[in-house]
N, C-alpha and C positions, 0 to 999 in steps of 0.2 A: 504494500500500500504506500503510495507516494504521499507527500506532505498535504497536498490538496485533498486527497481522499481521506487522510487521517483527520483533517479539519472537519470535513463533512460528516464523517463517522462520529466525531466528538460532539458536534452540534446535535446530531440525532440522539445520541445517548443522553445529552443534557436535556433535550426536550422530553424524553421518556422519564427521566429522573424528576423533572419539575411537574409533569402531569401526575406522576405517582404521589407527589407531595401535595396535590390539590390545586396546583396552578392551572390556569387556562391559557393555552397558546393563542395569541392574537396574530402575530406575524413571525414568519421564519425568513431570515435573510432580507429584511426590509431594506430597500435601496432607494436612495434619492441622490440629488446632485451633490450632497455633502459627504456621502459615503454609505456605509452599510452597518446595520445592527444585526447581530446574530439571531437574537430572539427578543420578542416583546411579549410579555405575559401579564396576566392579572392575578392578583392574590392579596389577601389581607388589606383590601381597600387601596391598594397601590397599583399603578402601572409600573411594571418592572422592566427595565432595560437590562438585558443580560448579554455579557460578553463571555464567550466560551474560548478557552485556550487549552489545546491538547498537545501533549509532548510525549515522546518515547524515551527521552533521557533528559538529564539536567545539564547538558553541555552549555546551554545558554540560560541556565537558571531554572527556577520553578515556573510552571506555566503562568501562574497569576502575576509573576513579576513582569511579564510582558505588557501588562496594563499599566503603563507608566503615566506620568502627568499629561503628556501630549495625547495619549489615547483617551484618557479620562476627559480632557477638554473636548476632544472630537465627539465623544459619546454624549456629553452634555449638550453640545450644539445640535447633534442629531435628534436628541430627545425634544429640544425646544422646537425644532422644525416639525417633527412628527406631531407634537401636540397642537401646533398651530394648524397644520394641514388637516388634522382630524377634528378641529374645533373643540379641543379638550384642554384649553389653556389652564384651567383651574385644577386639573387632576394632580393628585399627589404622585410623585415619581420617586422611585428608588433604583439605585444602580447596583446590580449584583454581578459577581464574577464566578463562573464555574470553571474550575481547574480540573483537568483530566490528565492523569498520568497513566500511560499504557505501556506495560512491559510484557511482551509475549501475549499470553492469554489473560494476564491479570490486568485489572484496571482499578484505579482509585479515583473517586469523584469527591471533590471538595467544593462545597457551595458556600461562598462568602457573601452573605446577605449584607446589604447596605455597605458595600465595599469602599465606596468613596462618595 
């Protein structure tokens, strides 16, 4: 599995994980002129913007470490755009990161709620 396939696989696993926890998937791979959001879900009175990071090793750090200040800023801008586009400006928003580490057949899912 190449990196792009690994990323898609991780996003699918994250969607299954969130659904099992009672979240409702609103958008997968929402895309606009500002970029892309992996998952947009609802749960606990929040619209949740979810960034999924999947890795096979830690050569470049833990998966969640890839959601740096610049990525966070981009996700905030995307959320603002999405809310305006959907007419949901007053909606409470939360930013979560799902970190997936896959080694062979083993996988570890870490859900960081309200990550930033």
